[in-house]
N, CA, C and O atoms as CSV, one atom per row, in Angstrom:
chain,resi,resn,atom,element,x,y,z
A,1,MET,N,N,121.003,117.867,63.703
A,1,MET,CA,C,120.032,118.540,62.887
A,1,MET,C,C,119.354,119.596,63.744
A,1,MET,O,O,119.000,119.331,64.893
A,2,CYS,N,N,119.174,120.763,63.206
A,2,CYS,CA,C,118.517,121.813,63.958
A,2,CYS,C,C,117.264,122.270,63.215
A,2,CYS,O,O,117.153,122.105,62.000
A,3,VAL,N,N,116.348,122.832,63.944
A,3,VAL,CA,C,115.114,123.319,63.350
A,3,VAL,C,C,115.002,124.798,63.698
A,3,VAL,O,O,114.925,125.162,64.872
A,4,LEU,N,N,114.994,125.631,62.692
A,4,LEU,CA,C,114.846,127.070,62.893
A,4,LEU,C,C,113.729,127.562,61.992
A,4,LEU,O,O,113.789,127.389,60.775
A,5,GLY,N,N,112.742,128.157,62.564
A,5,GLY,CA,C,111.646,128.689,61.775
A,5,GLY,C,C,110.851,127.616,61.053
A,5,GLY,O,O,110.247,127.885,60.014
A,6,GLY,N,N,110.843,126.399,61.593
A,6,GLY,CA,C,110.078,125.336,60.980
A,6,GLY,C,C,110.770,124.663,59.805
A,6,GLY,O,O,110.199,123.763,59.190
A,7,ILE,N,N,111.990,125.082,59.480
A,7,ILE,CA,C,112.720,124.491,58.363
A,7,ILE,C,C,113.874,123.678,58.923
A,7,ILE,O,O,114.676,124.188,59.705
A,8,ARG,N,N,113.958,122.418,58.527
A,8,ARG,CA,C,115.028,121.554,59.028
A,8,ARG,C,C,116.299,121.804,58.236
A,8,ARG,O,O,116.268,121.991,57.019
A,9,ALA,N,N,117.401,121.806,58.939
A,9,ALA,CA,C,118.683,122.024,58.275
A,9,ALA,C,C,119.765,121.277,59.011
A,9,ALA,O,O,119.730,121.163,60.236
A,10,PHE,N,N,120.715,120.774,58.278
A,10,PHE,CA,C,121.890,120.188,58.909
A,10,PHE,C,C,122.777,121.333,59.374
A,10,PHE,O,O,123.008,122.276,58.617
A,11,PRO,N,N,123.284,121.268,60.619
A,11,PRO,CA,C,124.181,122.332,61.048
A,11,PRO,C,C,125.448,122.316,60.204
A,11,PRO,O,O,125.973,121.252,59.875
A,12,GLY,N,N,125.915,123.464,59.868
A,12,GLY,CA,C,127.135,123.564,59.088
A,12,GLY,C,C,126.891,123.664,57.596
A,12,GLY,O,O,127.837,123.912,56.848
A,13,VAL,N,N,125.677,123.485,57.134
A,13,VAL,CA,C,125.377,123.623,55.719
A,13,VAL,C,C,125.106,125.096,55.462
A,13,VAL,O,O,124.204,125.680,56.061
A,14,VAL,N,N,125.878,125.690,54.581
A,14,VAL,CA,C,125.807,127.124,54.346
A,14,VAL,C,C,124.515,127.465,53.610
A,14,VAL,O,O,124.185,126.840,52.602
A,15,GLY,N,N,123.786,128.461,54.118
A,15,GLY,CA,C,122.567,128.928,53.470
A,15,GLY,C,C,121.415,127.956,53.594
A,15,GLY,O,O,120.539,127.935,52.729
A,16,ALA,N,N,121.387,127.153,54.636
A,16,ALA,CA,C,120.380,126.109,54.753
A,16,ALA,C,C,119.048,126.623,55.278
A,16,ALA,O,O,118.037,125.940,55.115
A,17,PHE,N,N,119.001,127.782,55.894
A,17,PHE,CA,C,117.746,128.312,56.396
A,17,PHE,C,C,117.726,129.820,56.200
A,17,PHE,O,O,118.782,130.441,56.075
A,18,PRO,N,N,116.543,130.415,56.172
A,18,PRO,CA,C,116.435,131.849,55.919
A,18,PRO,C,C,117.172,132.670,56.968
A,18,PRO,O,O,117.165,132.334,58.152
A,19,GLY,N,N,117.796,133.727,56.530
A,19,GLY,CA,C,118.513,134.603,57.435
A,19,GLY,C,C,119.936,134.158,57.699
A,19,GLY,O,O,120.680,134.849,58.395
A,20,HIS,N,N,120.320,133.036,57.166
A,20,HIS,CA,C,121.679,132.539,57.370
A,20,HIS,C,C,122.608,133.277,56.424
A,20,HIS,O,O,122.314,133.423,55.237
A,21,LYS,N,N,123.727,133.739,56.956
A,21,LYS,CA,C,124.671,134.478,56.133
A,21,LYS,C,C,125.361,133.524,55.163
A,21,LYS,O,O,125.813,132.443,55.541
A,22,MET,N,N,125.430,133.941,53.933
A,22,MET,CA,C,126.097,133.134,52.919
A,22,MET,C,C,127.597,133.388,53.029
A,22,MET,O,O,128.094,134.407,52.550
A,23,THR,N,N,128.298,132.484,53.645
A,23,THR,CA,C,129.745,132.594,53.775
A,23,THR,C,C,130.373,131.378,53.125
A,23,THR,O,O,129.720,130.353,52.929
A,24,SER,N,N,131.612,131.500,52.802
A,24,SER,CA,C,132.292,130.358,52.190
A,24,SER,C,C,132.618,129.342,53.279
A,24,SER,O,O,132.999,129.726,54.385
A,25,PRO,N,N,132.474,128.047,52.982
A,25,PRO,CA,C,132.765,127.036,53.980
A,25,PRO,C,C,134.251,126.972,54.291
A,25,PRO,O,O,135.098,127.297,53.459
A,26,GLY,N,N,134.544,126.543,55.514
A,26,GLY,CA,C,135.932,126.403,55.924
A,26,GLY,C,C,136.577,125.189,55.277
A,26,GLY,O,O,135.919,124.449,54.547
A,27,PRO,N,N,137.857,124.982,55.541
A,27,PRO,CA,C,138.558,123.872,54.893
A,27,PRO,C,C,138.055,122.500,55.331
A,27,PRO,O,O,138.229,121.528,54.595
A,28,PHE,N,N,137.435,122.390,56.512
A,28,PHE,CA,C,136.973,121.101,57.002
A,28,PHE,C,C,135.456,120.943,56.872
A,28,PHE,O,O,134.884,119.979,57.380
A,29,GLN,N,N,134.813,121.885,56.194
A,29,GLN,CA,C,133.358,121.882,56.103
A,29,GLN,C,C,132.832,120.630,55.387
A,29,GLN,O,O,131.916,119.979,55.890
A,30,ALA,N,N,133.379,120.296,54.261
A,30,ALA,CA,C,132.863,119.172,53.471
A,30,ALA,C,C,133.007,117.861,54.223
A,30,ALA,O,O,132.089,117.041,54.214
A,31,SER,N,N,134.148,117.649,54.878
A,31,SER,CA,C,134.340,116.384,55.580
A,31,SER,C,C,133.394,116.268,56.772
A,31,SER,O,O,132.929,115.170,57.079
A,32,ARG,N,N,133.100,117.374,57.446
A,32,ARG,CA,C,132.187,117.336,58.575
A,32,ARG,C,C,130.771,116.994,58.106
A,32,ARG,O,O,130.072,116.220,58.759
A,33,ASP,N,N,130.347,117.572,56.972
A,33,ASP,CA,C,129.022,117.275,56.448
A,33,ASP,C,C,128.912,115.820,56.016
A,33,ASP,O,O,127.881,115.187,56.246
A,34,VAL,N,N,129.945,115.283,55.402
A,34,VAL,CA,C,129.925,113.881,54.973
A,34,VAL,C,C,129.856,112.968,56.181
A,34,VAL,O,O,129.129,111.975,56.153
A,35,LYS,N,N,130.592,113.273,57.245
A,35,LYS,CA,C,130.542,112.456,58.458
A,35,LYS,C,C,129.148,112.504,59.073
A,35,LYS,O,O,128.642,111.483,59.539
A,36,MET,N,N,128.522,113.683,59.080
A,36,MET,CA,C,127.203,113.807,59.671
A,36,MET,C,C,126.176,113.019,58.875
A,36,MET,O,O,125.322,112.356,59.464
A,37,ILE,N,N,126.239,113.076,57.556
A,37,ILE,CA,C,125.300,112.330,56.727
A,37,ILE,C,C,125.542,110.834,56.896
A,37,ILE,O,O,124.584,110.063,56.944
A,38,GLY,N,N,126.790,110.409,56.987
A,38,GLY,CA,C,127.100,109.000,57.241
A,38,GLY,C,C,126.565,108.554,58.587
A,38,GLY,O,O,126.063,107.437,58.706
A,39,TYR,N,N,126.660,109.405,59.610
A,39,TYR,CA,C,126.112,109.079,60.924
A,39,TYR,C,C,124.600,108.975,60.858
A,39,TYR,O,O,123.999,108.128,61.518
A,40,PHE,N,N,123.979,109.848,60.050
A,40,PHE,CA,C,122.523,109.829,59.918
A,40,PHE,C,C,122.063,108.480,59.370
A,40,PHE,O,O,121.074,107.929,59.852
A,41,TYR,N,N,122.751,107.946,58.387
A,41,TYR,CA,C,122.368,106.647,57.837
A,41,TYR,C,C,122.743,105.503,58.761
A,41,TYR,O,O,122.020,104.510,58.824
A,42,MET,N,N,123.839,105.611,59.471
A,42,MET,CA,C,124.252,104.542,60.378
A,42,MET,C,C,123.375,104.503,61.620
A,42,MET,O,O,123.322,103.476,62.298
A,43,SER,N,N,122.685,105.595,61.937
A,43,SER,CA,C,121.871,105.617,63.145
A,43,SER,C,C,120.504,104.968,62.947
A,43,SER,O,O,119.683,104.996,63.864
A,44,LYS,N,N,120.238,104.391,61.791
A,44,LYS,CA,C,118.957,103.750,61.533
A,44,LYS,C,C,118.962,102.266,61.875
A,44,LYS,O,O,117.957,101.592,61.651
A,45,TRP,N,N,120.046,101.738,62.405
A,45,TRP,CA,C,120.116,100.301,62.686
A,45,TRP,C,C,119.061,99.880,63.690
A,45,TRP,O,O,118.518,98.781,63.578
A,46,HIS,N,N,118.752,100.725,64.672
A,46,HIS,CA,C,117.752,100.364,65.670
A,46,HIS,C,C,116.353,100.285,65.058
A,46,HIS,O,O,115.527,99.486,65.500
A,47,LYS,N,N,116.085,101.106,64.046
A,47,LYS,CA,C,114.789,101.042,63.385
A,47,LYS,C,C,114.657,99.757,62.570
A,47,LYS,O,O,113.603,99.122,62.567
A,48,ILE,N,N,115.718,99.384,61.889
A,48,ILE,CA,C,115.700,98.157,61.090
A,48,ILE,C,C,115.553,96.941,62.000
A,48,ILE,O,O,114.742,96.055,61.730
A,49,LEU,N,N,116.331,96.899,63.068
A,49,LEU,CA,C,116.287,95.758,63.981
A,49,LEU,C,C,114.925,95.653,64.672
A,49,LEU,O,O,114.377,94.558,64.795
A,50,SER,N,N,114.382,96.778,65.118
A,50,SER,CA,C,113.064,96.728,65.771
A,50,SER,C,C,111.971,96.348,64.786
A,50,SER,O,O,111.015,95.664,65.153
A,51,GLY,N,N,112.104,96.781,63.550
A,51,GLY,CA,C,111.139,96.381,62.531
A,51,GLY,C,C,111.182,94.884,62.265
A,51,GLY,O,O,110.143,94.257,62.062
A,52,LEU,N,N,112.393,94.305,62.264
A,52,LEU,CA,C,112.515,92.863,62.073
A,52,LEU,C,C,111.939,92.084,63.252
A,52,LEU,O,O,111.288,91.057,63.057
A,53,VAL,N,N,112.175,92.568,64.478
A,53,VAL,CA,C,111.609,91.903,65.658
A,53,VAL,C,C,110.089,91.979,65.628
A,53,VAL,O,O,109.410,90.998,65.932
A,54,CYS,N,N,109.553,93.138,65.264
A,54,CYS,CA,C,108.100,93.295,65.198
A,54,CYS,C,C,107.517,92.424,64.082
A,54,CYS,O,O,106.440,91.852,64.247
A,55,LEU,N,N,108.213,92.320,62.956
A,55,LEU,CA,C,107.768,91.445,61.883
A,55,LEU,C,C,107.764,89.990,62.328
A,55,LEU,O,O,106.853,89.235,61.989
A,56,ALA,N,N,108.789,89.596,63.092
A,56,ALA,CA,C,108.825,88.232,63.633
A,56,ALA,C,C,107.640,87.995,64.571
A,56,ALA,O,O,107.041,86.919,64.558
A,57,CYS,N,N,107.306,88.991,65.376
A,57,CYS,CA,C,106.131,88.876,66.260
A,57,CYS,C,C,104.862,88.684,65.448
A,57,CYS,O,O,104.032,87.837,65.779
A,58,PHE,N,N,104.708,89.472,64.379
A,58,PHE,CA,C,103.527,89.348,63.534
A,58,PHE,C,C,103.442,87.958,62.898
A,58,PHE,O,O,102.374,87.347,62.878
A,59,ILE,N,N,104.559,87.466,62.385
A,59,ILE,CA,C,104.565,86.166,61.710
A,59,ILE,C,C,104.248,85.047,62.691
A,59,ILE,O,O,103.431,84.174,62.397
A,60,ILE,N,N,104.890,85.067,63.855
A,60,ILE,CA,C,104.656,84.008,64.849
A,60,ILE,C,C,103.188,83.989,65.273
A,60,ILE,O,O,102.567,82.928,65.333
A,61,GLU,N,N,102.643,85.157,65.563
A,61,GLU,CA,C,101.259,85.208,66.043
A,61,GLU,C,C,100.263,84.909,64.931
A,61,GLU,O,O,99.203,84.345,65.201
A,62,TYR,N,N,100.574,85.270,63.686
A,62,TYR,CA,C,99.678,84.957,62.571
A,62,TYR,C,C,99.640,83.447,62.323
A,62,TYR,O,O,98.574,82.879,62.086
A,63,VAL,N,N,100.805,82.801,62.380
A,63,VAL,CA,C,100.849,81.351,62.186
A,63,VAL,C,C,100.115,80.644,63.325
A,63,VAL,O,O,99.437,79.641,63.105
A,64,ARG,N,N,100.253,81.169,64.530
A,64,ARG,CA,C,99.654,80.529,65.696
A,64,ARG,C,C,98.148,80.738,65.775
A,64,ARG,O,O,97.414,79.789,66.054
A,65,SER,N,N,97.665,81.970,65.534
A,65,SER,CA,C,96.243,82.215,65.783
A,65,SER,C,C,95.530,82.976,64.676
A,65,SER,O,O,94.417,83.451,64.900
A,66,GLY,N,N,96.109,83.114,63.511
A,66,GLY,CA,C,95.423,83.738,62.387
A,66,GLY,C,C,95.416,85.252,62.442
A,66,GLY,O,O,96.276,85.875,63.065
A,67,ALA,N,N,94.427,85.830,61.776
A,67,ALA,CA,C,94.371,87.290,61.630
A,67,ALA,C,C,94.147,88.006,62.958
A,67,ALA,O,O,94.557,89.156,63.112
A,68,GLY,N,N,93.505,87.347,63.915
A,68,GLY,CA,C,93.319,87.965,65.227
A,68,GLY,C,C,94.636,88.212,65.936
A,68,GLY,O,O,94.738,89.109,66.773
A,69,GLY,N,N,95.635,87.426,65.608
A,69,GLY,CA,C,96.951,87.592,66.208
A,69,GLY,C,C,97.630,88.881,65.783
A,69,GLY,O,O,98.421,89.449,66.536
A,70,ILE,N,N,97.321,89.343,64.578
A,70,ILE,CA,C,97.920,90.587,64.099
A,70,ILE,C,C,97.433,91.755,64.953
A,70,ILE,O,O,98.219,92.636,65.304
A,71,VAL,N,N,96.159,91.769,65.285
A,71,VAL,CA,C,95.611,92.831,66.142
A,71,VAL,C,C,96.241,92.753,67.532
A,71,VAL,O,O,96.561,93.780,68.132
A,72,TYR,N,N,96.417,91.544,68.034
A,72,TYR,CA,C,97.041,91.341,69.342
A,72,TYR,C,C,98.459,91.930,69.363
A,72,TYR,O,O,98.822,92.653,70.291
A,73,VAL,N,N,99.242,91.619,68.347
A,73,VAL,CA,C,100.617,92.135,68.282
A,73,VAL,C,C,100.601,93.646,68.118
A,73,VAL,O,O,101.407,94.345,68.732
A,74,LEU,N,N,99.703,94.152,67.306
A,74,LEU,CA,C,99.623,95.596,67.089
A,74,LEU,C,C,99.317,96.330,68.389
A,74,LEU,O,O,99.915,97.370,68.669
A,75,LEU,N,N,98.397,95.802,69.182
A,75,LEU,CA,C,98.055,96.439,70.454
A,75,LEU,C,C,99.220,96.433,71.437
A,75,LEU,O,O,99.382,97.367,72.222
A,76,HIS,N,N,100.026,95.383,71.392
A,76,HIS,CA,C,101.134,95.282,72.335
A,76,HIS,C,C,102.423,95.941,71.846
A,76,HIS,O,O,103.238,96.376,72.660
A,77,ALA,N,N,102.617,96.019,70.545
A,77,ALA,CA,C,103.898,96.501,70.024
A,77,ALA,C,C,103.889,97.966,69.619
A,77,ALA,O,O,104.939,98.503,69.267
A,78,ILE,N,N,102.742,98.627,69.656
A,78,ILE,CA,C,102.682,99.999,69.156
A,78,ILE,C,C,103.518,100.954,70.011
A,78,ILE,O,O,104.261,101.770,69.466
A,79,TRP,N,N,103.411,100.869,71.331
A,79,TRP,CA,C,104.168,101.797,72.179
A,79,TRP,C,C,105.665,101.547,72.141
A,79,TRP,O,O,106.423,102.511,72.034
A,80,PRO,N,N,106.140,100.293,72.225
A,80,PRO,CA,C,107.588,100.095,72.086
A,80,PRO,C,C,108.127,100.578,70.736
A,80,PRO,O,O,109.215,101.148,70.671
A,81,MET,N,N,107.371,100.351,69.665
A,81,MET,CA,C,107.837,100.797,68.347
A,81,MET,C,C,107.881,102.326,68.270
A,81,MET,O,O,108.807,102.892,67.689
A,82,LEU,N,N,106.888,102.989,68.851
A,82,LEU,CA,C,106.915,104.452,68.878
A,82,LEU,C,C,108.104,104.961,69.685
A,82,LEU,O,O,108.737,105.949,69.313
A,83,MET,N,N,108.406,104.280,70.795
A,83,MET,CA,C,109.537,104.700,71.631
A,83,MET,C,C,110.858,104.509,70.903
A,83,MET,O,O,111.788,105.290,71.105
A,84,ILE,N,N,110.962,103.494,70.067
A,84,ILE,CA,C,112.208,103.245,69.341
A,84,ILE,C,C,112.326,104.165,68.130
A,84,ILE,O,O,113.387,104.751,67.910
A,85,TRP,N,N,111.282,104.302,67.355
A,85,TRP,CA,C,111.355,105.064,66.119
A,85,TRP,C,C,111.354,106.572,66.341
A,85,TRP,O,O,111.973,107.305,65.570
A,86,PHE,N,N,110.675,107.047,67.374
A,86,PHE,CA,C,110.572,108.489,67.620
A,86,PHE,C,C,111.112,108.837,69.002
A,86,PHE,O,O,110.502,109.615,69.735
A,87,SER,N,N,112.250,108.263,69.354
A,87,SER,CA,C,112.806,108.422,70.698
A,87,SER,C,C,113.207,109.864,71.004
A,87,SER,O,O,113.007,110.330,72.126
A,88,ASP,N,N,113.762,110.569,70.040
A,88,ASP,CA,C,114.177,111.949,70.296
A,88,ASP,C,C,112.972,112.851,70.530
A,88,ASP,O,O,113.011,113.720,71.401
A,89,ALA,N,N,111.915,112.656,69.773
A,89,ALA,CA,C,110.716,113.480,69.944
A,89,ALA,C,C,110.031,113.181,71.273
A,89,ALA,O,O,109.569,114.098,71.952
A,90,ILE,N,N,109.964,111.907,71.649
A,90,ILE,CA,C,109.335,111.545,72.920
A,90,ILE,C,C,110.189,112.024,74.088
A,90,ILE,O,O,109.656,112.493,75.094
A,91,GLY,N,N,111.503,111.910,73.964
A,91,GLY,CA,C,112.394,112.339,75.031
A,91,GLY,C,C,112.424,113.841,75.233
A,91,GLY,O,O,112.777,114.311,76.315
A,92,SER,N,N,112.059,114.602,74.211
A,92,SER,CA,C,112.109,116.062,74.336
A,92,SER,C,C,110.854,116.644,74.978
A,92,SER,O,O,110.781,117.854,75.192
A,93,LEU,N,N,109.863,115.804,75.292
A,93,LEU,CA,C,108.643,116.310,75.923
A,93,LEU,C,C,108.923,116.708,77.374
A,93,LEU,O,O,109.418,115.901,78.159
A,94,THR,N,N,108.612,117.929,77.714
A,94,THR,CA,C,108.771,118.415,79.085
A,94,THR,C,C,107.499,119.162,79.485
A,94,THR,O,O,106.668,119.502,78.642
A,95,GLY,N,N,107.369,119.408,80.777
A,95,GLY,CA,C,106.230,120.158,81.280
A,95,GLY,C,C,104.960,119.348,81.392
A,95,GLY,O,O,103.893,119.904,81.648
A,96,MET,N,N,105.054,118.036,81.204
A,96,MET,CA,C,103.869,117.184,81.278
A,96,MET,C,C,103.763,116.558,82.661
A,96,MET,O,O,104.773,116.287,83.312
A,97,PHE,N,N,102.546,116.335,83.097
A,97,PHE,CA,C,102.306,115.629,84.352
A,97,PHE,C,C,102.116,114.157,84.023
A,97,PHE,O,O,101.253,113.797,83.223
A,98,ILE,N,N,102.919,113.319,84.639
A,98,ILE,CA,C,102.883,111.898,84.354
A,98,ILE,C,C,102.158,111.165,85.473
A,98,ILE,O,O,102.532,111.286,86.640
A,99,PHE,N,N,101.124,110.407,85.124
A,99,PHE,CA,C,100.390,109.552,86.044
A,99,PHE,C,C,99.898,110.301,87.281
A,99,PHE,O,O,99.959,109.770,88.390
A,100,GLY,N,N,99.416,111.515,87.102
A,100,GLY,CA,C,98.813,112.264,88.190
A,100,GLY,C,C,99.796,112.835,89.203
A,100,GLY,O,O,99.385,113.250,90.287
A,101,SER,N,N,101.083,112.865,88.876
A,101,SER,CA,C,102.040,113.413,89.828
A,101,SER,C,C,101.898,114.931,89.890
A,101,SER,O,O,101.361,115.553,88.973
A,102,ILE,N,N,102.382,115.514,90.973
A,102,ILE,CA,C,102.276,116.962,91.120
A,102,ILE,C,C,103.510,117.671,90.577
A,102,ILE,O,O,103.542,118.900,90.521
A,103,HIS,N,N,104.522,116.913,90.179
A,103,HIS,CA,C,105.749,117.501,89.656
A,103,HIS,C,C,105.861,117.203,88.162
A,103,HIS,O,O,105.954,116.036,87.779
A,104,PRO,N,N,105.854,118.228,87.315
A,104,PRO,CA,C,105.971,117.975,85.881
A,104,PRO,C,C,107.407,117.593,85.504
A,104,PRO,O,O,108.349,117.834,86.258
A,105,LEU,N,N,107.546,116.995,84.327
A,105,LEU,CA,C,108.875,116.700,83.812
A,105,LEU,C,C,109.575,118.025,83.535
A,105,LEU,O,O,109.039,118.868,82.816
A,106,SER,N,N,110.762,118.219,84.097
A,106,SER,CA,C,111.437,119.501,83.931
A,106,SER,C,C,112.642,119.420,83.006
A,106,SER,O,O,113.130,120.450,82.542
A,107,THR,N,N,113.125,118.230,82.732
A,107,THR,CA,C,114.276,118.092,81.832
A,107,THR,C,C,113.957,117.074,80.749
A,107,THR,O,O,113.091,116.214,80.913
A,108,GLU,N,N,114.670,117.190,79.650
A,108,GLU,CA,C,114.492,116.253,78.549
A,108,GLU,C,C,115.172,114.926,78.866
A,108,GLU,O,O,116.183,114.882,79.567
A,109,THR,N,N,114.612,113.869,78.350
A,109,THR,CA,C,115.204,112.546,78.475
A,109,THR,C,C,115.996,112.274,77.201
A,109,THR,O,O,115.472,112.479,76.107
A,110,PRO,N,N,117.239,111.819,77.309
A,110,PRO,CA,C,118.004,111.523,76.088
A,110,PRO,C,C,117.297,110.463,75.246
A,110,PRO,O,O,116.707,109.521,75.774
A,111,GLY,N,N,117.367,110.635,73.937
A,111,GLY,CA,C,116.718,109.711,73.027
A,111,GLY,C,C,117.211,108.289,73.178
A,111,GLY,O,O,116.444,107.343,72.995
A,112,ALA,N,N,118.494,108.122,73.512
A,112,ALA,CA,C,119.054,106.780,73.676
A,112,ALA,C,C,118.403,106.047,74.848
A,112,ALA,O,O,118.219,104.832,74.789
A,113,VAL,N,N,118.056,106.769,75.905
A,113,VAL,CA,C,117.409,106.145,77.063
A,113,VAL,C,C,115.993,105.698,76.697
A,113,VAL,O,O,115.574,104.596,77.053
A,114,VAL,N,N,115.262,106.552,75.990
A,114,VAL,CA,C,113.905,106.201,75.552
A,114,VAL,C,C,113.968,104.998,74.616
A,114,VAL,O,O,113.150,104.084,74.717
A,115,ARG,N,N,114.947,105.001,73.697
A,115,ARG,CA,C,115.111,103.894,72.756
A,115,ARG,C,C,115.453,102.601,73.477
A,115,ARG,O,O,114.964,101.537,73.098
A,116,PHE,N,N,116.286,102.672,74.513
A,116,PHE,CA,C,116.668,101.487,75.284
A,116,PHE,C,C,115.449,100.860,75.954
A,116,PHE,O,O,115.246,99.649,75.868
A,117,PHE,N,N,114.635,101.684,76.624
A,117,PHE,CA,C,113.457,101.143,77.300
A,117,PHE,C,C,112.408,100.659,76.300
A,117,PHE,O,O,111.689,99.700,76.580
A,118,GLY,N,N,112.312,101.300,75.152
A,118,GLY,CA,C,111.432,100.795,74.104
A,118,GLY,C,C,111.890,99.431,73.602
A,118,GLY,O,O,111.066,98.564,73.309
A,119,SER,N,N,113.205,99.240,73.503
A,119,SER,CA,C,113.743,97.942,73.082
A,119,SER,C,C,113.452,96.868,74.114
A,119,SER,O,O,113.120,95.738,73.757
A,120,ILE,N,N,113.573,97.211,75.400
A,120,ILE,CA,C,113.264,96.251,76.459
A,120,ILE,C,C,111.785,95.848,76.388
A,120,ILE,O,O,111.452,94.669,76.503
A,121,LEU,N,N,110.908,96.831,76.199
A,121,LEU,CA,C,109.480,96.530,76.084
A,121,LEU,C,C,109.184,95.669,74.856
A,121,LEU,O,O,108.363,94.755,74.928
A,122,LEU,N,N,109.847,95.951,73.729
A,122,LEU,CA,C,109.616,95.166,72.522
A,122,LEU,C,C,110.102,93.728,72.699
A,122,LEU,O,O,109.460,92.793,72.220
A,123,LEU,N,N,111.220,93.550,73.375
A,123,LEU,CA,C,111.681,92.183,73.661
A,123,LEU,C,C,110.723,91.483,74.616
A,123,LEU,O,O,110.546,90.267,74.537
A,124,GLY,N,N,110.106,92.240,75.516
A,124,GLY,CA,C,109.078,91.660,76.386
A,124,GLY,C,C,107.867,91.199,75.600
A,124,GLY,O,O,107.299,90.147,75.893
A,125,VAL,N,N,107.466,91.979,74.599
A,125,VAL,CA,C,106.354,91.580,73.734
A,125,VAL,C,C,106.720,90.308,72.974
A,125,VAL,O,O,105.898,89.400,72.850
A,126,LEU,N,N,107.948,90.239,72.466
A,126,LEU,CA,C,108.406,89.034,71.775
A,126,LEU,C,C,108.377,87.831,72.716
A,126,LEU,O,O,107.982,86.738,72.308
A,127,GLY,N,N,108.790,88.019,73.966
A,127,GLY,CA,C,108.746,86.937,74.945
A,127,GLY,C,C,107.323,86.492,75.238
A,127,GLY,O,O,107.061,85.295,75.360
A,128,LEU,N,N,106.396,87.444,75.351
A,128,LEU,CA,C,104.994,87.086,75.571
A,128,LEU,C,C,104.443,86.257,74.417
A,128,LEU,O,O,103.676,85.316,74.619
A,129,ILE,N,N,104.844,86.620,73.219
A,129,ILE,CA,C,104.341,85.902,72.047
A,129,ILE,C,C,104.974,84.523,71.943
A,129,ILE,O,O,104.287,83.554,71.617
A,130,ILE,N,N,106.264,84.418,72.212
A,130,ILE,CA,C,106.932,83.116,72.121
A,130,ILE,C,C,106.352,82.144,73.140
A,130,ILE,O,O,106.119,80.979,72.816
A,131,TRP,N,N,106.114,82.602,74.368
A,131,TRP,CA,C,105.589,81.713,75.409
A,131,TRP,C,C,104.061,81.672,75.429
A,131,TRP,O,O,103.467,81.072,76.324
A,132,ASN,N,N,103.422,82.312,74.436
A,132,ASN,CA,C,101.978,82.250,74.246
A,132,ASN,C,C,101.210,82.722,75.481
A,132,ASN,O,O,100.248,82.081,75.904
A,133,ILE,N,N,101.638,83.836,76.050
A,133,ILE,CA,C,100.963,84.431,77.203
A,133,ILE,C,C,100.048,85.529,76.684
A,133,ILE,O,O,100.516,86.469,76.043
A,134,LYS,N,N,98.772,85.425,76.946
A,134,LYS,CA,C,97.795,86.405,76.449
A,134,LYS,C,C,97.446,87.388,77.568
A,134,LYS,O,O,96.877,86.998,78.588
A,135,LEU,N,N,97.786,88.648,77.373
A,135,LEU,CA,C,97.416,89.669,78.339
A,135,LEU,C,C,96.020,90.211,78.041
A,135,LEU,O,O,95.289,90.616,78.945
A,136,ILE,N,N,95.667,90.211,76.751
A,136,ILE,CA,C,94.345,90.642,76.329
A,136,ILE,C,C,93.691,89.449,75.641
A,136,ILE,O,O,94.246,88.911,74.683
A,137,SER,N,N,92.527,89.030,76.111
A,137,SER,CA,C,91.863,87.850,75.526
A,137,SER,C,C,91.032,88.244,74.336
A,137,SER,O,O,90.401,87.389,73.715
């Protein structure tokens, strides 16, 4: 997916953004678009799985300690969920100074790497909840 002039468009879709020349699609155009749309739907498995893990965290903590447990899970699971759901946007951040370093980020981080570390953090939150370890009292 590309963004030109603030308008999102699938690459290869004819006339999808202003200034694009209206040309007839090639013989393989339709199959490429169908594959891309199929990939778009198949790439949501990590969001579904992380949502189920986070829901399990909420249920376990609610049964164990009531409504206060929901706030506890929310405080611990927000960053891993953001890393999983918005991995491409987080990975594309450059030019930022991290933790007071003198060298800014100069290259983008692939979304898959951000998603992987977000998944590790979310599994860590699940482990903290299962073993009833409280980091915030």
